[in-house]
C-alpha positions in Angstrom: 96.2 68.0 -85.0 97.3 64.8 -86.7 94.6 62.4 -87.5 94.7 58.6 -87.3 94.9 58.1 -91.1 97.8 60.6 -91.1 99.6 58.7 -88.4 99.0 55.4 -90.2 100.3 56.8 -93.5 103.4 58.2 -91.7 104.0 54.8 -90.1 103.7 53.0 -93.4 106.1 55.5 -95.0 108.5 55.0 -92.1 108.4 51.2 -92.6 109.0 51.5 -96.3 111.9 53.8 -95.8 113.4 51.5 -93.2 113.2 48.6 -95.6 114.7 50.7 -98.4 117.6 51.8 -96.1 118.3 48.2 -95.0 118.3 47.0 -98.7 120.6 49.8 -99.7 122.9 49.0 -96.8 123.0 45.4 -97.9 123.7 46.4 -101.4 126.7 48.5 -100.2 127.9 45.5 -98.1 127.8 43.3 -101.3 129.9 45.9 -103.1 132.4 45.9 -100.2 132.5 42.1 -100.2 133.0 41.8 -104.0 135.7 44.5 -103.9 137.4 42.6 -101.1 137.3 39.4 -103.1 139.0 41.1 -106.0 141.5 43.1 -104.0 145.2 42.2 -104.4 146.4 43.9 -101.2 145.5 41.8 -98.2 145.2 44.8 -95.8 142.8 46.6 -98.1 140.8 43.4 -98.6 140.5 43.0 -94.8 139.3 46.6 -94.5 136.6 46.1 -97.1 135.5 42.9 -95.4 135.3 44.7 -92.1 133.2 47.4 -93.6 130.8 44.8 -95.0 130.6 43.1 -91.6 129.9 46.4 -89.9 127.0 47.0 -92.4 125.6 43.6 -91.6 125.7 44.4 -87.9 123.8 47.6 -88.6 121.2 45.7 -90.6 120.8 43.1 -87.8 120.3 46.0 -85.3 117.6 47.7 -87.3 115.8 44.7 -88.9 114.0 44.0 -85.7 112.0 47.2 -86.4 110.6 45.8 -89.7 107.0 44.8 -89.1 106.3 43.0 -92.4 107.4 39.4 -91.6 108.2 38.5 -95.3 110.3 41.7 -95.8 112.0 41.0 -92.5 112.8 37.4 -93.4 114.1 38.5 -96.8 116.4 41.0 -95.2 117.6 38.5 -92.7 118.2 36.0 -95.4 120.2 38.4 -97.5 122.3 39.4 -94.4 123.0 35.7 -93.6 123.9 34.9 -97.2 126.3 37.8 -97.3 127.9 36.8 -94.0 128.5 33.3 -95.4 130.0 34.8 -98.5 132.4 37.0 -96.4 133.3 34.1 -94.2 134.2 31.9 -97.2 136.6 34.6 -98.4 138.5 33.4 -101.4 135.5 31.2 -102.4 134.4 31.3 -106.0 130.8 31.6 -105.0 129.2 34.9 -105.9 126.8 36.5 -103.3 123.1 36.2 -104.2 121.6 38.6 -101.7 
């Protein structure tokens, strides 16, 4: 039988892994966005931007499950900054997620 401390520990681990997953997803999106910015072929650049946008959508879908308000705000801020970077395609501004 699972005890209350075990359930709490599992819940905390789940929250940590969720935050780790979302941060890794955003890191991948940054990579896609940076590659799109440097891509010479427009079609390939658009594909990379699309992949970054899909990742942002995934983050927005799962971030609602993050219970730590400061971690949640940081993830939402990174996603918003990355979205602005993608929208400003061709801009000289580097993402700061």
